[in-house]
N, C-alpha and C positions, 0 to 999 in steps of 0.2 A: 193658392200653391206658393210653394218657396222656390226661390230662383234655383236654377241647376248649376253646376260646378262644370267646368270646362278643363281640359288640360291632360296631360300624361297622366299624372298623379290622381286622377278624378276618383279614382276608389279608396284612396288614404283619404284624399279630403275629404269627401262625403262624411266618412267614418269620425273625423276631426272635427267637423262642423256641428255632426249630430250632438257628440260629446260636450261640445262647448254651448251649445243651445240648449240641449234639454236635459243633460247630464248625464252620468253613467247609469246604464242599463239597468245595473244592479239595483236600482232605487226604485224600479218599477217590478209587477209582476207579470209572469210571462203570459200573453195573450193566448196560448194554446191550453196551458194546462193551469195556471193559476198560483205555479210556484213561483221561487224567486227567479226574477230573469237575470241572465249574464251578461247579453250581447244585443247588440241592435241587429235586426234581421230584416233584409229585404222582402217585401212581402210579393214581389210581382205586379204585373198588370200596367207598369209605365209602357205607354206608346214609343217611349225614347229609350228602351232599355239597352245598356250596354255590356260587354262582356270581357272577360279579362281582368288581370289582377296583376301589377308588377312585381317581379320576383317570384310568381310562381308558375308551376308548369301548369297545371290544371285552372281552367278558365272559369271566371264567377260570374253570374249573371247578376248584375246591379244598377240602380237608378242614380241620376245624377241630384234627384229631388229628394230632399228629407220627407216628402209625403208618401213615399212608399215604405218606410220603416218601423218595423214596430220590435217592442222588446220581448226577446223570447231565452228560455233557459238554454243551456248546451244541448239537450236531448231534444227539444223541440226543434231547434234550430237545425241540428246535424238531420232529423227526419226528414226535413223537407226540402235540404241541399242535394239536388239530383247529381253534381258535380263532387258530390265529397268522398272522403275516405271508403264509405260505406259500400261504394260501387266497384273496389277493388277487389279481385279474387285471391291475391297472395298476399301474403306478408314481405314485408321488405327483406327477409332472407329467403324468399322462394316457397313459403309453407301454403300450401292450400287453403283456405278459410271454409271448411266444411264445418259441419252441425258437430261432430267429434271432435273437431280442433279448434273450437271458436270458444271463448269466453268471453260473455257480454256483462259489462260495468254498468251501475245502475244508471248513470248519466248516458247511455245510449253509446258510448264506445265499447270496441272490443278490444281482445289481447288473442294472440295466438299461443294455443296451450303448448305446441310443441318448443316455441320460444320460452315461455315459462318455465318449462320443466328442464331443458338445457340449462336455462339460468340459476334454478335451483341445485341442478348437480355440480356446476363450477362454482357455486357458493359451499356447498357441504364438502367438495372435496379441498377448499381453500382452508376451510375450519379444521379439516382433518390433519392438514399440512400444518398448521398452525400450532394446534394441539401436540404433534409429533415434534416439532421442531423447539415447542417449550420445556 
């Protein structure tokens, strides 16, 4: 069993220690789907589990022991993280994430369709204005 990390920055320190000891998670396969891993992910189950992350508003569960971390792709990591963005009901501009208003990317992230359409309309207007000015 690996030695635990102590202190205020334990969340950051354990991830630095994982990288220095095991290398980048990108050198491994995801333990969930077998695809290329991207991140070290907490497995859960540490009896001395911690909560919180410096600089973030939503807490994250983590361990100060490297024994509880495995390589995962972004999609699998996000799907097992209960405190991640997928628990939000609205985008940052206030649009509700409904089935009709949500686009899911292949990596498990989502986009607000209302925001995508608004952005596309602004780009189109800028192109038309640029052509008119030319």
